[in-house]
PDB file of N, CA, C and O in Angstrom:
ATOM      1  N   MET A   1      21.821  -9.202  -3.932  1.00  0.00           N
ATOM      2  CA  MET A   1      20.683  -8.456  -5.118  1.00  0.00           C
ATOM      3  C   MET A   1      19.372 -10.191  -4.671  1.00  0.00           C
ATOM      4  O   MET A   1      19.741 -11.364  -4.733  1.00  0.00           O
ATOM      5  N   THR A   2      18.181  -9.781  -4.341  1.00  0.00           N
ATOM      6  CA  THR A   2      17.029 -10.970  -5.252  1.00  0.00           C
ATOM      7  C   THR A   2      16.990 -10.811  -6.355  1.00  0.00           C
ATOM      8  O   THR A   2      16.923  -9.713  -6.906  1.00  0.00           O
ATOM      9  N   GLU A   3      17.023 -11.813  -6.852  1.00  0.00           N
ATOM     10  CA  GLU A   3      16.660 -11.924  -8.198  1.00  0.00           C
ATOM     11  C   GLU A   3      14.720 -11.747  -8.314  1.00  0.00           C
ATOM     12  O   GLU A   3      13.908 -12.011  -7.427  1.00  0.00           O
ATOM     13  N   THR A   4      14.533 -11.386  -9.277  1.00  0.00           N
ATOM     14  CA  THR A   4      13.296 -11.106  -9.796  1.00  0.00           C
ATOM     15  C   THR A   4      12.747 -11.550 -10.941  1.00  0.00           C
ATOM     16  O   THR A   4      13.276 -11.025 -11.920  1.00  0.00           O
ATOM     17  N   LEU A   5      11.785 -12.407 -11.231  1.00  0.00           N
ATOM     18  CA  LEU A   5      10.943 -12.349 -12.520  1.00  0.00           C
ATOM     19  C   LEU A   5       9.535 -11.891 -12.196  1.00  0.00           C
ATOM     20  O   LEU A   5       9.029 -11.716 -11.087  1.00  0.00           O
ATOM     21  N   GLU A   6       8.865 -11.690 -13.739  1.00  0.00           N
ATOM     22  CA  GLU A   6       8.127 -10.865 -13.568  1.00  0.00           C
ATOM     23  C   GLU A   6       7.226 -12.034 -14.859  1.00  0.00           C
ATOM     24  O   GLU A   6       7.831 -12.317 -15.894  1.00  0.00           O
ATOM     25  N   TYR A   7       5.520 -12.704 -14.558  1.00  0.00           N
ATOM     26  CA  TYR A   7       5.069 -13.409 -15.273  1.00  0.00           C
ATOM     27  C   TYR A   7       3.523 -13.042 -15.470  1.00  0.00           C
ATOM     28  O   TYR A   7       2.672 -13.171 -14.589  1.00  0.00           O
ATOM     29  N   ASP A   8       3.275 -12.525 -16.872  1.00  0.00           N
ATOM     30  CA  ASP A   8       1.792 -12.066 -17.199  1.00  0.00           C
ATOM     31  C   ASP A   8       0.889 -13.569 -17.546  1.00  0.00           C
ATOM     32  O   ASP A   8       0.963 -14.402 -18.450  1.00  0.00           O
ATOM     33  N   ALA A   9       0.003 -13.410 -16.296  1.00  0.00           N
ATOM     34  CA  ALA A   9      -0.904 -14.758 -17.070  1.00  0.00           C
ATOM     35  C   ALA A   9      -2.349 -14.104 -17.357  1.00  0.00           C
ATOM     36  O   ALA A   9      -3.365 -14.789 -17.466  1.00  0.00           O
ATOM     37  N   THR A  10      -2.326 -12.788 -17.461  1.00  0.00           N
ATOM     38  CA  THR A  10      -3.483 -12.470 -17.929  1.00  0.00           C
ATOM     39  C   THR A  10      -4.201 -13.225 -18.605  1.00  0.00           C
ATOM     40  O   THR A  10      -3.614 -13.924 -19.430  1.00  0.00           O
ATOM     41  N   GLY A  11      -5.685 -13.344 -18.494  1.00  0.00           N
ATOM     42  CA  GLY A  11      -6.059 -13.437 -19.805  1.00  0.00           C
ATOM     43  C   GLY A  11      -5.940 -15.524 -20.195  1.00  0.00           C
ATOM     44  O   GLY A  11      -6.514 -16.213 -21.039  1.00  0.00           O
ATOM     45  N   LEU A  12      -4.867 -15.891 -19.039  1.00  0.00           N
ATOM     46  CA  LEU A  12      -5.496 -17.508 -19.001  1.00  0.00           C
ATOM     47  C   LEU A  12      -6.382 -18.374 -18.129  1.00  0.00           C
ATOM     48  O   LEU A  12      -6.497 -17.986 -16.967  1.00  0.00           O
ATOM     49  N   LEU A  13      -6.874 -19.214 -18.392  1.00  0.00           N
ATOM     50  CA  LEU A  13      -7.550 -19.534 -17.335  1.00  0.00           C
ATOM     51  C   LEU A  13      -6.923 -20.956 -17.042  1.00  0.00           C
ATOM     52  O   LEU A  13      -6.311 -21.616 -17.881  1.00  0.00           O
ATOM     53  N   CYS A  14      -7.201 -21.402 -15.514  1.00  0.00           N
ATOM     54  CA  CYS A  14      -6.497 -22.379 -14.171  1.00  0.00           C
ATOM     55  C   CYS A  14      -6.793 -23.812 -15.313  1.00  0.00           C
ATOM     56  O   CYS A  14      -7.771 -23.952 -16.048  1.00  0.00           O
ATOM     57  N   PRO A  15      -5.849 -24.561 -15.188  1.00  0.00           N
ATOM     58  CA  PRO A  15      -4.655 -24.248 -14.244  1.00  0.00           C
ATOM     59  C   PRO A  15      -3.834 -23.601 -14.811  1.00  0.00           C
ATOM     60  O   PRO A  15      -2.790 -24.021 -14.312  1.00  0.00           O
ATOM     61  N   LEU A  16      -3.446 -22.501 -15.860  1.00  0.00           N
ATOM     62  CA  LEU A  16      -2.568 -22.568 -16.760  1.00  0.00           C
ATOM     63  C   LEU A  16      -1.305 -21.027 -16.118  1.00  0.00           C
ATOM     64  O   LEU A  16      -0.122 -20.819 -16.385  1.00  0.00           O
ATOM     65  N   PRO A  17      -2.248 -20.297 -15.274  1.00  0.00           N
ATOM     66  CA  PRO A  17      -1.536 -19.581 -14.773  1.00  0.00           C
ATOM     67  C   PRO A  17      -0.928 -20.375 -13.848  1.00  0.00           C
ATOM     68  O   PRO A  17       0.269 -20.187 -14.067  1.00  0.00           O
ATOM     69  N   VAL A  18      -1.046 -21.322 -12.746  1.00  0.00           N
ATOM     70  CA  VAL A  18      -0.214 -22.185 -11.862  1.00  0.00           C
ATOM     71  C   VAL A  18       0.761 -22.982 -12.576  1.00  0.00           C
ATOM     72  O   VAL A  18       1.877 -23.264 -12.138  1.00  0.00           O
ATOM     73  N   LEU A  19       0.193 -23.400 -13.917  1.00  0.00           N
ATOM     74  CA  LEU A  19       1.216 -24.432 -14.702  1.00  0.00           C
ATOM     75  C   LEU A  19       2.668 -23.600 -14.823  1.00  0.00           C
ATOM     76  O   LEU A  19       3.828 -23.876 -14.519  1.00  0.00           O
ATOM     77  N   ARG A  20       2.107 -22.619 -15.332  1.00  0.00           N
ATOM     78  CA  ARG A  20       3.147 -21.640 -16.069  1.00  0.00           C
ATOM     79  C   ARG A  20       4.298 -20.805 -15.275  1.00  0.00           C
ATOM     80  O   ARG A  20       5.486 -20.712 -15.585  1.00  0.00           O
ATOM     81  N   ALA A  21       3.439 -20.065 -13.868  1.00  0.00           N
ATOM     82  CA  ALA A  21       3.893 -19.714 -13.001  1.00  0.00           C
ATOM     83  C   ALA A  21       4.991 -20.638 -12.588  1.00  0.00           C
ATOM     84  O   ALA A  21       6.157 -20.273 -12.740  1.00  0.00           O
ATOM     85  N   ASN A  22       4.702 -21.841 -12.060  1.00  0.00           N
ATOM     86  CA  ASN A  22       5.754 -22.965 -11.762  1.00  0.00           C
ATOM     87  C   ASN A  22       7.143 -23.024 -12.371  1.00  0.00           C
ATOM     88  O   ASN A  22       8.257 -22.988 -11.849  1.00  0.00           O
ATOM     89  N   ARG A  23       6.605 -23.158 -14.064  1.00  0.00           N
ATOM     90  CA  ARG A  23       7.799 -22.979 -14.580  1.00  0.00           C
ATOM     91  C   ARG A  23       8.875 -22.076 -14.682  1.00  0.00           C
ATOM     92  O   ARG A  23      10.070 -22.362 -14.762  1.00  0.00           O
ATOM     93  N   LYS A  24       8.266 -20.776 -14.672  1.00  0.00           N
ATOM     94  CA  LYS A  24       9.491 -19.856 -14.266  1.00  0.00           C
ATOM     95  C   LYS A  24       9.825 -19.715 -12.561  1.00  0.00           C
ATOM     96  O   LYS A  24      10.714 -19.029 -12.056  1.00  0.00           O
ATOM     97  N   LEU A  25       9.154 -20.300 -12.087  1.00  0.00           N
ATOM     98  CA  LEU A  25      10.097 -20.654 -10.528  1.00  0.00           C
ATOM     99  C   LEU A  25      11.368 -21.424 -10.820  1.00  0.00           C
ATOM    100  O   LEU A  25      12.469 -21.021 -10.444  1.00  0.00           O
ATOM    101  N   ARG A  26      11.255 -22.112 -11.240  1.00  0.00           N
ATOM    102  CA  ARG A  26      12.377 -22.827 -11.948  1.00  0.00           C
ATOM    103  C   ARG A  26      13.593 -22.799 -12.591  1.00  0.00           C
ATOM    104  O   ARG A  26      14.542 -23.558 -12.786  1.00  0.00           O
ATOM    105  N   GLU A  27      13.093 -21.136 -12.983  1.00  0.00           N
ATOM    106  CA  GLU A  27      14.459 -20.647 -13.618  1.00  0.00           C
ATOM    107  C   GLU A  27      14.855 -19.163 -12.305  1.00  0.00           C
ATOM    108  O   GLU A  27      15.530 -18.173 -12.585  1.00  0.00           O
ATOM    109  N   LEU A  28      14.246 -19.428 -11.025  1.00  0.00           N
ATOM    110  CA  LEU A  28      14.624 -18.767  -9.955  1.00  0.00           C
ATOM    111  C   LEU A  28      15.908 -19.503  -8.971  1.00  0.00           C
ATOM    112  O   LEU A  28      15.838 -20.714  -8.759  1.00  0.00           O
ATOM    113  N   ALA A  29      16.612 -19.010  -8.622  1.00  0.00           N
ATOM    114  CA  ALA A  29      17.476 -19.417  -7.535  1.00  0.00           C
ATOM    115  C   ALA A  29      16.573 -19.740  -6.209  1.00  0.00           C
ATOM    116  O   ALA A  29      15.382 -19.626  -6.502  1.00  0.00           O
ATOM    117  N   LEU A  30      16.771 -20.109  -4.833  1.00  0.00           N
ATOM    118  CA  LEU A  30      15.975 -20.112  -4.099  1.00  0.00           C
ATOM    119  C   LEU A  30      16.209 -18.724  -3.515  1.00  0.00           C
ATOM    120  O   LEU A  30      17.284 -18.132  -3.417  1.00  0.00           O
ATOM    121  N   GLY A  31      14.918 -18.294  -3.122  1.00  0.00           N
ATOM    122  CA  GLY A  31      14.938 -17.017  -2.453  1.00  0.00           C
ATOM    123  C   GLY A  31      14.382 -15.723  -3.456  1.00  0.00           C
ATOM    124  O   GLY A  31      13.919 -14.641  -3.093  1.00  0.00           O
ATOM    125  N   GLY A  32      14.601 -16.238  -4.839  1.00  0.00           N
ATOM    126  CA  GLY A  32      14.037 -15.635  -5.814  1.00  0.00           C
ATOM    127  C   GLY A  32      12.398 -14.944  -5.926  1.00  0.00           C
ATOM    128  O   GLY A  32      11.629 -15.753  -5.408  1.00  0.00           O
ATOM    129  N   LEU A  33      12.007 -14.302  -6.193  1.00  0.00           N
ATOM    130  CA  LEU A  33      10.657 -13.570  -6.181  1.00  0.00           C
ATOM    131  C   LEU A  33       9.896 -13.793  -7.298  1.00  0.00           C
ATOM    132  O   LEU A  33      10.723 -13.941  -8.197  1.00  0.00           O
ATOM    133  N   LEU A  34       8.954 -13.887  -7.695  1.00  0.00           N
ATOM    134  CA  LEU A  34       8.584 -13.909  -9.295  1.00  0.00           C
ATOM    135  C   LEU A  34       7.383 -13.359  -8.760  1.00  0.00           C
ATOM    136  O   LEU A  34       6.938 -13.792  -7.697  1.00  0.00           O
ATOM    137  N   THR A  35       6.569 -12.059  -9.663  1.00  0.00           N
ATOM    138  CA  THR A  35       5.466 -11.195  -9.407  1.00  0.00           C
ATOM    139  C   THR A  35       4.805 -12.089 -10.463  1.00  0.00           C
ATOM    140  O   THR A  35       5.690 -12.699 -11.063  1.00  0.00           O
ATOM    141  N   VAL A  36       3.726 -12.360 -10.860  1.00  0.00           N
ATOM    142  CA  VAL A  36       2.018 -13.165 -11.792  1.00  0.00           C
ATOM    143  C   VAL A  36       0.982 -12.248 -11.380  1.00  0.00           C
ATOM    144  O   VAL A  36       0.636 -11.916 -10.246  1.00  0.00           O
ATOM    145  N   ARG A  37       0.560 -11.906 -12.497  1.00  0.00           N
ATOM    146  CA  ARG A  37      -0.640 -10.957 -12.845  1.00  0.00           C
ATOM    147  C   ARG A  37      -1.904 -11.616 -13.221  1.00  0.00           C
ATOM    148  O   ARG A  37      -1.651 -11.542 -14.423  1.00  0.00           O
ATOM    149  N   ALA A  38      -2.857 -12.099 -13.204  1.00  0.00           N
ATOM    150  CA  ALA A  38      -3.866 -12.933 -13.649  1.00  0.00           C
ATOM    151  C   ALA A  38      -5.527 -12.253 -13.709  1.00  0.00           C
ATOM    152  O   ALA A  38      -6.096 -11.372 -13.065  1.00  0.00           O
ATOM    153  N   THR A  39      -5.785 -12.829 -14.415  1.00  0.00           N
ATOM    154  CA  THR A  39      -7.138 -12.550 -14.356  1.00  0.00           C
ATOM    155  C   THR A  39      -8.181 -13.698 -13.980  1.00  0.00           C
ATOM    156  O   THR A  39      -9.144 -13.545 -13.229  1.00  0.00           O
ATOM    157  N   ASP A  40      -7.923 -14.536 -14.447  1.00  0.00           N
ATOM    158  CA  ASP A  40      -8.823 -15.872 -13.823  1.00  0.00           C
ATOM    159  C   ASP A  40      -8.912 -15.452 -12.705  1.00  0.00           C
ATOM    160  O   ASP A  40      -7.970 -14.857 -12.183  1.00  0.00           O
ATOM    161  N   PRO A  41     -10.515 -15.749 -11.836  1.00  0.00           N
ATOM    162  CA  PRO A  41     -10.920 -15.874 -10.455  1.00  0.00           C
ATOM    163  C   PRO A  41     -10.352 -16.792  -9.660  1.00  0.00           C
ATOM    164  O   PRO A  41      -9.745 -16.610  -8.605  1.00  0.00           O
ATOM    165  N   ALA A  42     -10.600 -17.850 -10.264  1.00  0.00           N
ATOM    166  CA  ALA A  42      -9.798 -18.863  -9.737  1.00  0.00           C
ATOM    167  C   ALA A  42      -8.715 -18.923  -9.189  1.00  0.00           C
ATOM    168  O   ALA A  42      -8.602 -19.753  -8.287  1.00  0.00           O
ATOM    169  N   ALA A  43      -7.451 -18.000  -9.568  1.00  0.00           N
ATOM    170  CA  ALA A  43      -6.217 -18.085  -9.208  1.00  0.00           C
ATOM    171  C   ALA A  43      -6.266 -17.457  -7.695  1.00  0.00           C
ATOM    172  O   ALA A  43      -5.521 -17.854  -6.800  1.00  0.00           O
ATOM    173  N   GLU A  44      -7.061 -16.617  -7.560  1.00  0.00           N
ATOM    174  CA  GLU A  44      -7.327 -16.621  -6.050  1.00  0.00           C
ATOM    175  C   GLU A  44      -7.378 -17.021  -5.002  1.00  0.00           C
ATOM    176  O   GLU A  44      -7.279 -16.415  -3.936  1.00  0.00           O
ATOM    177  N   ALA A  45      -7.578 -18.349  -5.260  1.00  0.00           N
ATOM    178  CA  ALA A  45      -7.808 -19.869  -4.292  1.00  0.00           C
ATOM    179  C   ALA A  45      -6.753 -20.921  -4.886  1.00  0.00           C
ATOM    180  O   ALA A  45      -6.466 -21.953  -4.279  1.00  0.00           O
ATOM    181  N   ASP A  46      -6.104 -20.508  -6.344  1.00  0.00           N
ATOM    182  CA  ASP A  46      -5.588 -21.469  -6.631  1.00  0.00           C
ATOM    183  C   ASP A  46      -4.088 -21.323  -6.329  1.00  0.00           C
ATOM    184  O   ASP A  46      -3.368 -22.285  -6.060  1.00  0.00           O
ATOM    185  N   PHE A  47      -3.665 -20.034  -6.394  1.00  0.00           N
ATOM    186  CA  PHE A  47      -1.902 -19.201  -5.829  1.00  0.00           C
ATOM    187  C   PHE A  47      -1.378 -19.943  -4.359  1.00  0.00           C
ATOM    188  O   PHE A  47      -0.377 -20.543  -3.966  1.00  0.00           O
ATOM    189  N   PRO A  48      -2.797 -19.481  -3.772  1.00  0.00           N
ATOM    190  CA  PRO A  48      -2.205 -19.707  -2.286  1.00  0.00           C
ATOM    191  C   PRO A  48      -2.452 -21.279  -1.915  1.00  0.00           C
ATOM    192  O   PRO A  48      -1.785 -21.854  -1.055  1.00  0.00           O
ATOM    193  N   ALA A  49      -3.460 -21.884  -2.645  1.00  0.00           N
ATOM    194  CA  ALA A  49      -2.998 -24.015  -2.624  1.00  0.00           C
ATOM    195  C   ALA A  49      -1.689 -24.381  -2.825  1.00  0.00           C
ATOM    196  O   ALA A  49      -0.906 -25.120  -2.229  1.00  0.00           O
ATOM    197  N   PHE A  50      -1.600 -23.223  -4.469  1.00  0.00           N
ATOM    198  CA  PHE A  50      -0.143 -23.725  -4.708  1.00  0.00           C
ATOM    199  C   PHE A  50       0.804 -23.465  -3.783  1.00  0.00           C
ATOM    200  O   PHE A  50       1.759 -24.178  -4.091  1.00  0.00           O
ATOM    201  N   CYS A  51       1.018 -22.963  -3.011  1.00  0.00           N
ATOM    202  CA  CYS A  51       2.438 -22.489  -2.420  1.00  0.00           C
ATOM    203  C   CYS A  51       2.108 -23.300  -0.996  1.00  0.00           C
ATOM    204  O   CYS A  51       3.076 -23.717  -0.359  1.00  0.00           O
ATOM    205  N   ARG A  52       0.878 -23.512  -0.529  1.00  0.00           N
ATOM    206  CA  ARG A  52       0.926 -24.585   0.532  1.00  0.00           C
ATOM    207  C   ARG A  52       1.311 -25.698   0.281  1.00  0.00           C
ATOM    208  O   ARG A  52       1.907 -26.120   1.273  1.00  0.00           O
ATOM    209  N   GLN A  53       1.300 -26.479  -0.575  1.00  0.00           N
ATOM    210  CA  GLN A  53       0.923 -27.391  -1.700  1.00  0.00           C
ATOM    211  C   GLN A  53       2.977 -27.747  -1.437  1.00  0.00           C
ATOM    212  O   GLN A  53       3.659 -28.632  -0.919  1.00  0.00           O
ATOM    213  N   THR A  54       3.264 -26.223  -2.287  1.00  0.00           N
ATOM    214  CA  THR A  54       4.650 -26.865  -2.621  1.00  0.00           C
ATOM    215  C   THR A  54       5.726 -26.254  -1.800  1.00  0.00           C
ATOM    216  O   THR A  54       6.886 -26.415  -2.180  1.00  0.00           O
ATOM    217  N   GLY A  55       5.479 -25.547  -0.683  1.00  0.00           N
ATOM    218  CA  GLY A  55       6.514 -24.675   0.218  1.00  0.00           C
ATOM    219  C   GLY A  55       7.163 -23.652  -0.283  1.00  0.00           C
ATOM    220  O   GLY A  55       8.125 -23.135   0.284  1.00  0.00           O
ATOM    221  N   HIS A  56       6.545 -23.152  -1.739  1.00  0.00           N
ATOM    222  CA  HIS A  56       6.956 -21.787  -2.049  1.00  0.00           C
ATOM    223  C   HIS A  56       6.226 -20.951  -0.734  1.00  0.00           C
ATOM    224  O   HIS A  56       5.327 -21.362   0.000  1.00  0.00           O
ATOM    225  N   GLU A  57       6.751 -19.978  -0.712  1.00  0.00           N
ATOM    226  CA  GLU A  57       6.021 -18.633   0.461  1.00  0.00           C
ATOM    227  C   GLU A  57       5.139 -17.333  -0.297  1.00  0.00           C
ATOM    228  O   GLU A  57       5.698 -16.308  -0.686  1.00  0.00           O
ATOM    229  N   LEU A  58       4.024 -17.526  -0.392  1.00  0.00           N
ATOM    230  CA  LEU A  58       3.220 -16.566  -1.044  1.00  0.00           C
ATOM    231  C   LEU A  58       3.290 -15.198  -0.002  1.00  0.00           C
ATOM    232  O   LEU A  58       2.863 -15.139   1.151  1.00  0.00           O
ATOM    233  N   VAL A  59       3.825 -14.352  -0.626  1.00  0.00           N
ATOM    234  CA  VAL A  59       4.568 -12.731  -0.100  1.00  0.00           C
ATOM    235  C   VAL A  59       3.270 -12.352   0.110  1.00  0.00           C
ATOM    236  O   VAL A  59       2.594 -12.286   1.137  1.00  0.00           O
ATOM    237  N   SER A  60       2.997 -12.069  -1.249  1.00  0.00           N
ATOM    238  CA  SER A  60       1.409 -10.785  -1.107  1.00  0.00           C
ATOM    239  C   SER A  60       0.613 -11.295  -2.603  1.00  0.00           C
ATOM    240  O   SER A  60       1.079 -11.672  -3.678  1.00  0.00           O
ATOM    241  N   ALA A  61      -0.748 -11.118  -2.128  1.00  0.00           N
ATOM    242  CA  ALA A  61      -1.885 -10.919  -3.135  1.00  0.00           C
ATOM    243  C   ALA A  61      -3.077  -9.992  -3.281  1.00  0.00           C
ATOM    244  O   ALA A  61      -4.117  -9.986  -2.622  1.00  0.00           O
ATOM    245  N   THR A  62      -2.794  -9.401  -4.040  1.00  0.00           N
ATOM    246  CA  THR A  62      -3.284  -8.089  -4.363  1.00  0.00           C
ATOM    247  C   THR A  62      -3.843  -8.085  -5.336  1.00  0.00           C
ATOM    248  O   THR A  62      -3.600  -8.867  -6.255  1.00  0.00           O
ATOM    249  N   ARG A  63      -5.154  -6.767  -5.366  1.00  0.00           N
ATOM    250  CA  ARG A  63      -5.923  -6.701  -6.753  1.00  0.00           C
ATOM    251  C   ARG A  63      -5.665  -5.260  -7.341  1.00  0.00           C
ATOM    252  O   ARG A  63      -5.479  -4.326  -6.561  1.00  0.00           O
ATOM    253  N   GLU A  64      -5.653  -5.089  -8.553  1.00  0.00           N
ATOM    254  CA  GLU A  64      -5.144  -4.159  -9.036  1.00  0.00           C
ATOM    255  C   GLU A  64      -6.363  -4.042 -10.311  1.00  0.00           C
ATOM    256  O   GLU A  64      -6.411  -4.588 -11.413  1.00  0.00           O
ATOM    257  N   GLY A  65      -7.150  -3.234  -9.737  1.00  0.00           N
ATOM    258  CA  GLY A  65      -8.798  -3.522 -10.905  1.00  0.00           C
ATOM    259  C   GLY A  65      -9.074  -4.792 -10.834  1.00  0.00           C
ATOM    260  O   GLY A  65      -9.276  -5.478  -9.832  1.00  0.00           O
ATOM    261  N   GLU A  66      -9.077  -5.158 -12.240  1.00  0.00           N
ATOM    262  CA  GLU A  66      -9.423  -6.677 -12.563  1.00  0.00           C
ATOM    263  C   GLU A  66      -8.276  -7.579 -12.121  1.00  0.00           C
ATOM    264  O   GLU A  66      -8.587  -8.688 -11.686  1.00  0.00           O
ATOM    265  N   VAL A  67      -7.014  -7.248 -12.176  1.00  0.00           N
ATOM    266  CA  VAL A  67      -5.712  -8.196 -12.248  1.00  0.00           C
ATOM    267  C   VAL A  67      -5.562  -8.929 -10.898  1.00  0.00           C
ATOM    268  O   VAL A  67      -6.155  -8.298 -10.022  1.00  0.00           O
ATOM    269  N   LEU A  68      -5.107  -9.789 -10.542  1.00  0.00           N
ATOM    270  CA  LEU A  68      -4.719 -10.267  -9.683  1.00  0.00           C
ATOM    271  C   LEU A  68      -3.263 -10.247  -9.594  1.00  0.00           C
ATOM    272  O   LEU A  68      -2.638 -10.487 -10.627  1.00  0.00           O
ATOM    273  N   VAL A  69      -2.557  -9.968  -8.395  1.00  0.00           N
ATOM    274  CA  VAL A  69      -1.126  -9.732  -8.367  1.00  0.00           C
ATOM    275  C   VAL A  69      -0.617 -10.564  -7.402  1.00  0.00           C
ATOM    276  O   VAL A  69      -1.065 -10.238  -6.303  1.00  0.00           O
ATOM    277  N   PHE A  70       0.418 -11.862  -7.325  1.00  0.00           N
ATOM    278  CA  PHE A  70       0.637 -12.653  -6.360  1.00  0.00           C
ATOM    279  C   PHE A  70       2.175 -12.710  -6.616  1.00  0.00           C
ATOM    280  O   PHE A  70       2.658 -13.096  -7.681  1.00  0.00           O
ATOM    281  N   VAL A  71       3.147 -12.144  -5.169  1.00  0.00           N
ATOM    282  CA  VAL A  71       4.475 -12.547  -5.353  1.00  0.00           C
ATOM    283  C   VAL A  71       4.541 -13.515  -4.241  1.00  0.00           C
ATOM    284  O   VAL A  71       4.088 -13.755  -3.121  1.00  0.00           O
ATOM    285  N   ILE A  72       5.473 -14.009  -5.293  1.00  0.00           N
ATOM    286  CA  ILE A  72       6.200 -15.814  -4.550  1.00  0.00           C
ATOM    287  C   ILE A  72       7.478 -15.360  -4.316  1.00  0.00           C
ATOM    288  O   ILE A  72       8.105 -14.464  -4.881  1.00  0.00           O
ATOM    289  N   ARG A  73       7.877 -16.308  -3.143  1.00  0.00           N
ATOM    290  CA  ARG A  73       9.141 -16.386  -3.142  1.00  0.00           C
ATOM    291  C   ARG A  73       9.806 -17.708  -2.784  1.00  0.00           C
ATOM    292  O   ARG A  73       9.661 -18.295  -1.712  1.00  0.00           O
ATOM    293  N   LYS A  74      10.601 -18.132  -3.875  1.00  0.00           N
ATOM    294  CA  LYS A  74      11.040 -19.458  -4.009  1.00  0.00           C
ATOM    295  C   LYS A  74      11.174 -20.224  -2.655  1.00  0.00           C
ATOM    296  O   LYS A  74      11.224 -19.610  -1.589  1.00  0.00           O
ATOM    297  N   ARG A  75      11.242 -21.848  -2.747  1.00  0.00           N
ATOM    298  CA  ARG A  75      11.927 -21.842  -1.113  1.00  0.00           C
ATOM    299  C   ARG A  75      11.864 -23.023  -1.737  1.00  0.00           C
ATOM    300  O   ARG A  75      12.271 -24.040  -1.176  1.00  0.00           O
TER     301      ARG A  75
END
């Protein structure tokens, strides 16, 4: 079974959502999934850039109303 964690970064402003998500990713085994919820509009560009730079896989990036939801697989 794939290990999964969730992190609620709603209300935090750049760069905190990415920095805190990175800290949560360290808790996961390789292949684990982290779901991050964020409301900072900058997160829409920050998370894809973070994944490109770190090698983690951005599995999905969706929107639920005002909340951006990112699913990241640890690589």
